[in-house]
TIMAR-266789 format. One record per residue (C-alpha): x negated, y negated, z negated; residue in one letter. Coordinates in steps of 0.5 Angstrom, whole numbers, padded with zeros to 4 digits, always signed. Layout:
// TIMAR-266789
XYZa/...
This chain:
// TIMAR-266789
+0004+0180+0071x/+0005+0177+0064x/-0002+0174+0062x/-0004+0177+0055x/-0009+0174+0051x/-0012+0179+0047x/-0014+0176+0040x/-0021+0178+0036x/-0021+0178+0029x/-0022+0171+0025x/-0030+0169+0025x/-0033+0168+0018x/-0032+0161+0019x/-0025+0162+0021x/-0024+0166+0015x/-0024+0160+0010x/-0020+0155+0014x/-0014+0154+0010x/-0019+0154+0004x/-0021+0147+0006x/-0018+0140+0003x/-0011+0141+0002x/-0009+0134+0004x/-0002+0133+0001x/-0003+0126+0004x/-0001+0129+0011x/+0006+0131+0008x/+0007+0124+0005x/+0005+0121+0011x/+0011+0125+0015x/+0016+0123+0009x/+0014+0115+0010x/+0014+0115+0017x/+0021+0118+0017x/+0023+0113+0012x/+0023+0107+0017x/+0027+0111+0022x/+0032+0113+0017x/+0033+0105+0015x/+0034+0104+0023x/+0039+0110+0023x/+0043+0107+0017x/+0043+0100+0020x/+0045+0103+0027x/+0051+0107+0024x/+0054+0101+0020x/+0055+0097+0027x/+0062+0100+0027x/+0066+0106+0024x/+0066+0110+0030x/+0059+0111+0029x/+0059+0113+0022x/+0058+0120+0024x/+0051+0119+0024x/+0051+0117+0017x/+0052+0125+0016x/+0046+0126+0020x/+0042+0121+0016x/+0045+0125+0010x/+0043+0132+0012x/+0036+0129+0014x/+0035+0125+0007x/+0037+0132+0003x/+0031+0136+0007x/+0026+0130+0006x/+0028+0130-0001x/+0027+0138-0002x/+0021+0137+0002x/+0018+0132-0002x/+0020+0136-0009x/+0017+0143-0006x/+0011+0142-0001x/+0007+0137-0005x/+0005+0142-0011x/-0003+0143-0011x/-0005+0150-0009x/-0006+0155-0014x/-0012+0159-0011x/-0019+0156-0009x/-0024+0159-0005x/-0029+0159-0011x/-0023+0163-0015x/-0022+0168-0009x/-0030+0169-0008x/-0030+0171-0016x/-0024+0175-0016x/-0026+0180-0010x/-0034+0180-0013x/-0031+0182-0020x/-0026+0187-0017x/-0029+0194-0020x/-0023+0199-0021x/-0024+0205-0025x/-0021+0209-0019x/-0021+0206-0012x/-0013+0206-0009x/-0011+0209-0003x/-0008+0205+0002x/-0003+0207+0008x/-0004+0202+0014x/+0003+0201+0018x/+0003+0199+0025x/+0010+0199+0027x/+0011+0198+0035x/+0017+0198+0040x/+0015+0197+0047x/+0009+0192+0047x/+0004+0193+0052x/-0001+0198+0052x/-0007+0193+0052x/-0005+0189+0046x/-0004+0196+0042x/-0011+0198+0045x/-0014+0191+0042x/-0011+0192+0035x/-0012+0199+0034x/-0020+0198+0036x/-0020+0192+0031x/-0016+0197+0026x/-0021+0203+0027x/-0027+0198+0024x/-0023+0197+0018x/-0028+0198+0012x/-0025+0201+0006x/-0028+0205+0001x/-0022+0209-0002x/-0017+0213+0002x/-0014+0210+0008x/-0009+0213+0013x/-0007+0209+0019x/+0000+0210+0021x/+0003+0209+0028x/+0010+0208+0028x/+0013+0208+0035x/+0020+0206+0036x/+0019+0206+0043x/+0017+0214+0043x/+0012+0213+0049x/+0007+0218+0051x/+0001+0213+0052x/+0002+0210+0045x/+0002+0217+0042x/-0005+0219+0046x/-0008+0212+0044x/-0006+0214+0037x/-0009+0221+0038x/-0016+0218+0041x/-0017+0214+0034x/-0015+0219+0030x/-0009+0216+0027x/-0002+0219+0025x/+0003+0218+0030x/+0011+0218+0028x/+0017+0217+0032x/+0023+0217+0027x/+0029+0221+0029x/+0034+0215+0029x/+0030+0210+0033x/+0033+0203+0033x/+0037+0204+0027x/+0036+0198+0023x/+0030+0196+0028x/+0023+0195+0024x/+0026+0196+0017x/+0029+0203+0019x/+0022+0204+0022x/+0018+0202+0016x/+0023+0206+0011x/+0022+0212+0015x/+0015+0212+0014x/+0016+0211+0007x/+0018+0218+0007x/+0012+0221+0010x/+0007+0217+0006x/+0005+0216-0001x/-0001+0211-0002x/-0001+0207-0008x/-0001+0201-0003x/+0002+0199+0004x/-0001+0195+0009x/+0003+0192+0015x/+0000+0189+0021x/+0004+0187+0027x/+0003+0191+0033x/-0001+0185+0036x/-0006+0183+0030x/-0013+0184+0030x/-0016+0185+0023x/-0023+0183+0020x/-0026+0189+0018x/-0026+0187+0011x/-0019+0185+0011x/-0017+0190+0005x/-0022+0187+0001x/-0020+0180+0001x/-0012+0182-0001x/-0012+0189-0005x/-0016+0186-0011x/-0010+0181-0013x/-0006+0187-0014x/-0010+0189-0020x/-0004+0184-0023x/+0001+0189-0024x/+0006+0183-0024x/+0004+0182-0016x/+0009+0186-0011x/+0006+0183-0005x/+0000+0180-0003x/+0001+0175+0004x/-0004+0172+0008x/-0003+0167+0014x/-0001+0169+0021x/-0006+0165+0025x/-0007+0165+0033x/-0012+0162+0038x/-0010+0156+0042x/-0015+0155+0047x/-0015+0153+0054x/-0014+0160+0058x/-0007+0160+0055x/+0000+0157+0058x/+0003+0151+0054x/+0008+0155+0050x/+0003+0160+0047x/-0001+0154+0045x/+0005+0151+0042x/+0007+0157+0038x/+0001+0158+0035x/-0001+0151+0033x/+0006+0150+0030x/+0005+0156+0025x/-0001+0152+0022x/+0004+0147+0019x/+0007+0153+0015x/+0001+0157+0013x/-0004+0151+0011x/+0001+0146+0008x/+0008+0149+0006x/+0006+0156+0004x/+0001+0154-0001x/+0006+0149-0005x/+0011+0154-0005x/+0006+0159-0008x/+0005+0155-0014x/+0013+0155-0015x/+0012+0163-0014x/+0017+0162-0008x/+0012+0164-0003x/+0015+0168+0003x/+0013+0175+0005x/+0012+0174+0013x/+0011+0182+0014x/+0005+0182+0018x/-0002+0181+0014x/+0001+0183+0008x/-0001+0189+0003x/+0005+0192-0002x/+0005+0195-0008x/+0009+0202-0007x/+0012+0203-0014x/+0015+0196-0013x/+0018+0198-0006x/+0021+0204-0009x/+0024+0200-0015x/+0027+0196-0010x/+0030+0202-0006x/+0025+0201+0000x/+0025+0195+0005x/+0031+0191+0006x/+0036+0194+0010x/+0037+0189+0015x/+0036+0188+0023x/+0032+0182+0022x/+0028+0179+0017x/+0027+0185+0013x/+0020+0182+0010x/+0024+0176+0007x/+0029+0180+0004x/+0024+0185+0001x/+0020+0180-0002x/+0027+0177-0005x/+0029+0184-0007x/+0022+0185-0011x/+0023+0179-0015x/+0029+0182-0017x/+0025+0187-0020x/+0020+0183-0023x/+0015+0182-0018x/+0012+0176-0015x/+0010+0175-0008x/+0003+0172-0008x/+0000+0168-0002x/-0008+0168-0001x/-0010+0163+0005x/-0015+0167+0008x/-0015+0168+0015x/-0016+0176+0015x/-0012+0178+0022x/-0011+0174+0028x/-0005+0175+0033x/-0002+0174+0039x/+0003+0168+0040x/+0009+0169+0045x/+0007+0167+0052x/+0014+0167+0055x/+0019+0162+0053x/+0024+0167+0052x/+0020+0171+0048x/+0019+0164+0044x/+0026+0163+0043x/+0027+0170+0041x/+0022+0169+0035x/+0025+0163+0033x/+0032+0165+0033x/+0030+0171+0029x/+0026+0167+0024x/+0032+0162+0023x/+0037+0168+0022x/+0033+0170+0016x/+0034+0163+0013x/+0041+0162+0015x/+0043+0169+0013x/+0042+0166+0006x/+0048+0162+0006x/+0053+0168+0006x/+0049+0173+0001x/+0049+0172-0006x/+0042+0174-0007x/+0039+0167-0009x/+0044+0167-0015x/+0044+0174-0017x/+0036+0174-0018x/+0036+0169-0023x/+0030+0165-0020x/+0028+0159-0023x/+0031+0152-0020x/+0024+0150-0017x/+0024+0157-0013x/+0031+0156-0011x/+0030+0150-0008x/+0024+0152-0004x/+0029+0157-0001x/+0035+0152+0000x/+0029+0148+0003x/+0029+0153+0009x/+0036+0153+0010x/+0037+0146+0010x/+0031+0145+0014x/+0033+0150+0020x/+0040+0146+0019x/+0037+0139+0020x/+0033+0142+0026x/+0039+0145+0029x/+0042+0138+0029x/+0037+0133+0031x/+0035+0135+0038x/+0042+0134+0040x/+0043+0128+0035x/+0037+0124+0036x/+0038+0122+0044x/+0045+0119+0042x/+0043+0112+0039x/+0039+0110+0045x/+0045+0112+0049x/+0050+0108+0045x/+0046+0102+0045x/+0045+0102+0052x/+0052+0103+0054x/+0056+0100+0049x/+0051+0095+0046x/+0046+0093+0051x/+0046+0085+0049x/+0044+0087+0042x/+0037+0091+0045x/+0031+0088+0042x/+0024+0090+0043x/+0023+0091+0036x/+0028+0097+0036x/+0022+0101+0038x/+0018+0099+0031x/+0020+0105+0027x/+0019+0110+0032x/+0011+0108+0032x/+0009+0111+0026x/+0012+0118+0028x/+0009+0117+0035x/+0002+0116+0031x/+0003+0122+0027x/+0005+0127+0033x/+0000+0124+0038x/-0006+0122+0033x/-0006+0124+0026x/-0004+0132+0027x/-0008+0133+0033x/-0014+0130+0029x/-0014+0134+0023x/-0011+0141+0025x/-0015+0147+0026x/-0011+0149+0032x/-0010+0145+0038x/-0004+0141+0036x/-0001+0137+0042x/+0005+0134+0045x/+0007+0141+0047x/+0009+0143+0040x/+0014+0137+0040x/+0016+0140+0047x/+0017+0147+0044x/+0021+0144+0038x/+0027+0143+0043x/+0027+0150+0044x/+0027+0152+0036x/+0032+0147+0035x/+0037+0150+0040x/+0035+0157+0037x/+0037+0155+0030x/+0043+0152+0033x/+0045+0159+0036x/+0043+0162+0029x/+0047+0157+0025x/+0053+0159+0030x/+0052+0166+0029x/+0052+0166+0022x/+0058+0162+0022x/+0061+0168+0026x/+0058+0174+0022x/+0054+0176+0028x/+0047+0177+0030x/+0044+0177+0037x/+0040+0184+0039x/+0033+0184+0035x/+0027+0183+0040x/+0020+0184+0038x/+0015+0179+0040x/+0011+0181+0046x/+0015+0187+0048x/+0017+0188+0055x/+0024+0187+0054x/+0023+0180+0051x/+0024+0177+0058x/+0029+0181+0061x/+0035+0178+0064x/+0041+0176+0060x/+0042+0176+0053x/+0041+0170+0048x/+0034+0168+0050x/+0037+0166+0057x/+0043+0163+0054x/+0039+0158+0049x/+0034+0157+0055x/+0040+0155+0059x/+0043+0150+0054x/+0037+0147+0053x/+0036+0146+0060x/+0043+0143+0061x/+0042+0138+0055x/+0035+0136+0057x/+0038+0134+0064x/+0044+0131+0061x/+0041+0127+0056x/+0035+0124+0060x/+0039+0123+0066x/+0044+0119+0062x/+0038+0115+0059x/+0035+0113+0066x/+0042+0111+0068x/+0043+0107+0061x/+0036+0104+0062x/+0038+0102+0069x/+0044+0098+0067x/+0041+0095+0061x/+0036+0092+0066x/+0041+0090+0071x/+0045+0086+0066x/+0039+0083+0062x/+0032+0084+0065x/+0026+0087+0062x/+0025+0082+0057x/+0029+0085+0052x/+0029+0093+0054x/+0021+0094+0055x/+0021+0097+0048x/+0026+0102+0050x/+0023+0103+0057x/+0016+0106+0053x/+0021+0110+0048x/+0024+0113+0054x/+0017+0114+0058x/+0015+0118+0052x/+0021+0122+0052x/+0020+0124+0059x/+0013+0126+0057x/+0016+0131+0053x/+0022+0133+0057x/+0020+0133+0064x/+0015+0139+0064x/+0020+0143+0059x/+0025+0142+0064x/+0021+0144+0070x/+0019+0151+0066x/+0026+0152+0064x/+0028+0152+0071x/+0023+0157+0073x/+0025+0161+0067x/+0032+0162+0069x/+0030+0163+0077x/+0024+0168+0077x/+0024+0168+0084x/+0020+0161+0083x/+0014+0166+0080x/+0009+0164+0085x/+0010+0157+0085x/+0010+0157+0077x/+0004+0161+0077x/+0000+0156+0081x/+0003+0150+0076x/+0001+0154+0070x/-0006+0155+0073x/-0007+0148+0074x/-0005+0146+0067x/-0009+0151+0064x/-0015+0148+0068x/-0014+0142+0065x/-0019+0139+0059x/-0013+0136+0055x/-0013+0142+0050x/-0019+0140+0047x/-0020+0138+0040x/-0018+0130+0039x/-0025+0126+0039x/-0026+0120+0035x/-0026+0115+0041x/-0019+0118+0043x/-0016+0117+0036x/-0018+0110+0036x/-0016+0109+0043x/-0009+0112+0042x/-0008+0108+0035x/-0010+0101+0038x/-0005+0102+0044x/+0000+0104+0039x/-0002+0098+0034x/-0002+0093+0040x/+0005+0096+0042x/+0008+0094+0035x/+0005+0087+0035x/+0008+0086+0042x/+0015+0089+0040x/+0015+0085+0033x/+0015+0078+0036x/+0009+0076+0032x/+0004+0074+0037x/+0009+0071+0042x/+0007+0064+0040x/+0000+0066+0042x/+0002+0068+0048x/+0006+0063+0052x/+0009+0067+0057x/+0012+0072+0053x/+0016+0066+0050x/
């Protein structure tokens, strides 16, 4: 049976987590770390014309880096003080009515029950109507909605245009001035509308978007923790900077929409996927903007299966890459800085799709074709990214950021590559809601991504082990020990992933997998990183750098 972590509404402390110091220096640090790696890649690609193809990979990453620096380093527009002043000063002549849409399509009943209980506690002094939009037409959901007094709706054309069709049908039944939307697994704070609706007093604001946040505790499997932790990067660092350029992305859930703006745009964007992103763009064409308010007013459920996670990542990648084939950015006459933000999203997914296949190749080329040129100092450019991923981000993150986030990024990369191929071919895989019972069904795009990921990891890691053995047999350990450390780090990332990918493709191994996951959950390794761990990990990386550089060789005669 699939384990479901049922979220509780964010606490008073969590509410303002993302209103803390913006720490834009974190993004600068990641950019500087890439510069060292890029310099090494450049020197590697110039070894022979046969390697010039790596210059294209490097160029794509440089474009992504430049766009990230331009778009992601702007100062946040809102502060906690300005937010508190606004919500305390908001005194409308007449309280606006709100329709709260809760679309559902097959999510487990315990997940829905948890969300509906939280919604029942929502405090709004004006008229509030809760709409359960059930695209699975389940009697048990109808009974659950009736127990809370919610309006229950099943549209006549179920499945048409997926979530967008469901929302647009609800528009024909409701009439409130504002529309709030929560995904089926989100538990809102009782005051979540009081934190968002006041921003709609500005008639230029069409959508008020708040962060999507997720628990990442030790009771979860690693994929669920990783999926939740990865979202902090976007909502804590990227989205506030985009908002400063009026380019905040509408993410669907945890948002409040102006009904009149939606009507002017002709309803929610009529797409099988990413209707939230394209609805925000459509409202911009009508003169409205999407405002991002970094208060954590609702908490959701991350995917707890690898296939669920892949479906989610594919859907998000398709939303951005679909912009390649549409004229929406040109048609909306957006300022150049706003356009760059959306181009960054496209290039970012392209880079993600390429890097997981390109990154293992340079070490393989060196081991098989240039073994006599391998030196310990080749590992130096990799130490800065390792410090970022294993020391800095775990230390400063609100969630439990660990190596498992990098592990999940492998799946994100293959899902993005699949989305890119589908974009070129003009096709889209079937939409599967996160958490729906069908998310782990046999067959489909998600299992193909799992199979490709498994094949690539086995092939690349097997080739690396073979290459290292040949290089050591030829020249010994002295020039190759740095490469060994690099491959050990890769094994730390990839071997557990290979194990779980095999289990995902072969459900008959379920009892064994359950015991392994139970053991993993019982470990204390997902606790927040403490200073002694931080100092120790930094010292190990520093010592590795000193030894690899050769600077200390004269002081250590046995190394000379």
